[in-house]
N, C-alpha and C positions, 0 to 999 in steps of 0.2 A: 318633676317634683317642685322645682322652683316656680314653674308656671302656676301650679296649684297654690303655693304659698303666697305669691304676689297677687294673684287674682283674689284670694280671700282677703288679704290685707287691704287692697284697694276697695273692695266691695263693702267690707265692714267699716272702714274709715270714712268713706263717703256717706254711708248710711247713717253713721253716728254723728258726724260733725255738723250736719244740717239741723239746727234747731234743737239739739239734744240738751235736756235740762241738767244732766249729770256733768256736762262741761261747765256749767255755771256753778253747780254745787262744789266741784273741785276748786273753782276759782274763789268761792267764798271761804272754803277751808284754808286755802293757801294765804288768804289775807289775815288769818288768825294763827296759823302754825307754819313751821319751816317746811320747805319743799321736800326735802329728803324723806322724812317719816311719812309724809302724805303719799309720796310715790311708792314707798314700800307697802303701805296699806292698800292703796288702790290697785297696785299690780297683783297682789295676792287675791284680791277680790275679783279682778278681771280674769285671772287664771282659773279660778273656781267657777265663775259664771259661764265662761266660754267652754269649759270642760262639760258642764251640764248641757249647754246648748248643743254641742257636738254629739253627746251621747243620746240625749232625749230627742233631738231634732225638732221638727216643727210642732211636736205635741206641747212644747212649753208655751206656745201662743194660746193654747186652749185651757190653761189653768183657770179656775173660777175667778172672775174679775173681783169679787168681794174679798177673796183671800189675798190676791195681789195688792188690792187697794189698802187693805188693813196692814199688811207688812210694810208697804211703802209709807203709809201715814206714821206708823210707829217708828220707823227709821228716821224720818225727818224730824219728828218730835224729839227723839233721843239726841240727835245731833244738835238741834236748836237748844236744848237744855244744857248740853255740854258747853256750847259756845257762850250761853248766858252765864254759866257759873265760872267761866275763865276769868281770873283777876283782871280788872280794868287797868291796873298799873303794871307796866312792863317790868318783868323781873330781869335780873342780871343774866347774862348769857350762860353762865355756868349752871344756874338753876333751871334755865329754860331747856337745857339739854336733857334734864330728867323727864321732861314731858314728851320726849320723842316717841316712847312706846305708846303713850296715851293718844298722841296725834295720829300715829299709824293705826291704832285700833279704831278711833273715831272715823278715820278716812275709810278703812275697810268696811265698817258698818254702814256708812253713808252710801257706798257703792253696792255692797253685796246684798243688803236687805231692801233694795228699792229697784224699781224699773224692771222687774222680771218679765220676760216675754217682750222686751223692747225691740226696736228695729235692728239693733246690732246683734242680739242673740238670734233673732229669727233669720237674719242674713247669714250668720255663721252656720246655723242649722241647715239652711237651704243649700249653702255651698257644700257642706258635708254630704248631704243627700245626693246632690248633683254629681260630685266627683266620685263618690263610691259606686254610683250606678254606671259609670263609664267603663268601657272595656279596658282592661289592663290595670284597673285599680288594685292597689296593694293594701295590706293591713296597716301600713304606716301612714296612709293618706289622712285618716282622721287626726293624727298627731300633727301633720303638716297644716291642715286646716285650722286646728286649734292654735298652733304657733302663729300663723298669720293673723288670726282674729285677735289674739292676745296682744301682739305687737301693735296692731291698729289701735286698740283701746289704750295701751300704754302711751302711744304717741299722742292721742287725744288728751289723756290725763296730764302728760308732760307739758303740753302747750298751755293747758288751763292753769297748772301749778306755776309755771314760769311767769305767765302773765300776772297771776295773783300775787306772786312773790315780788314782782317789780312794783305792783300797785300798793303793796303793803306799806312800804316806806312812805310813799306819798300820802296814803290815807292817814297814817299815824301822825304825820306832820300837819295835815290839813284839818283833821277832825278830832274832837275830844274823844277819850276812851268811851264815854257814855254813849255818844252818837254812834261810834263804831259797833258797840254791843247791840244797841237797838236796831241799827241798820242790818247787821249780820243776821240776827235772829229773825227779824221781819222778812228778810229775803228768803231764808230757809223755810219759814212757814209758808210763804207765798209759793215757792217751788214745790213744797209738799202738797199743797192744795191743788196746784195745777197737775201734778203727777197723778193724784188720786182721781181727779175729775177725768183726766185722759184715760186712765185705766178703766173707769166705769162707763166710758163711751160718751162723755160730755165735752171732750176736748177737740 
């Protein structure tokens, strides 16, 4: 069972870490919000998406590209609007704590509503199909695959959030709030466009 768990973890982590745009999306979010609510939001999103991947398997890769592209575009636009509307002047820490729920919700939406059928989900689906076809497979193996896949995604999100959190202080000292706002929104729009083009087969 541990072999199934770690094989899934390694496969999904390696598949996701190479050139994945959600890694950079999480980094952008962590430059605007605190790491803890971001990790709460992305963890819930990863749990849900990997559950779908394990249950549906490889069929997720065959969803209509226009549908996937539309949901991805709407997600990135929504996150960009939220970042744009965030006050440019930093609030006191006590007031900032009240935005934890909002930060978690924005992070959840950024991950859950984009990149469906991506390499991480397809890898998790493939691992589930592979291990369930082996002799001696038990009913608990899909849960083990799911756990390994979720942990891989959370590891990736944690790396992005911690890097973004470290960069947050430097960014706030180096750039004006206006530049941070335009840069963050611009990067989210660019990532959204890249995701849509890749989904439609142009990437």
